[in-house]
N, C-alpha and C positions, 0 to 999 in steps of 0.2 A: 452498536457500540460507539461511544464517542470518539475513541482513538482512531478507529477505522474510518469514520466519517471525516475527521480532520485530515488524515493522510490522503484520502481520496480527493477531497476538495483542494488541498494544497498542491497535490500533483497536477490536478486539472488546471490550476492557475499558473503552472510553470515552475513551481518551487521544487527544489531538490529535497527529497525526503530520505530518511534513513530509518529502517525498521530494525529494532532491537527487541528481542524477546527470548524467552526460555526455549530450550530444545523441544519441550513438550508441545509447544505451540508453533513449531516450524511449518507444519502443513498449512495452518491458517495463514501464516505470513506469505507462503508461496501462492496460495489462492488469492490473497489480496493483491500481490504483484501481478499475477495473471489477469485479474479483473481490471486493474489500472491499464495494463498494456492493451487489453481488448478494447478499452475505450479510446485508444489511439494516442495515449500518452507514452512518450519514449522515456525509458528509465535506464 
């Protein structure tokens, strides 16, 4: 997904990112945050 890729890249470059989504996608957002943190990016 393009949005996921943009968030991952931006976070890796040191940008602050904000994730906004519907409640039905909350689990995917949590997985995305966990993946970014696992890559060593502090959020």
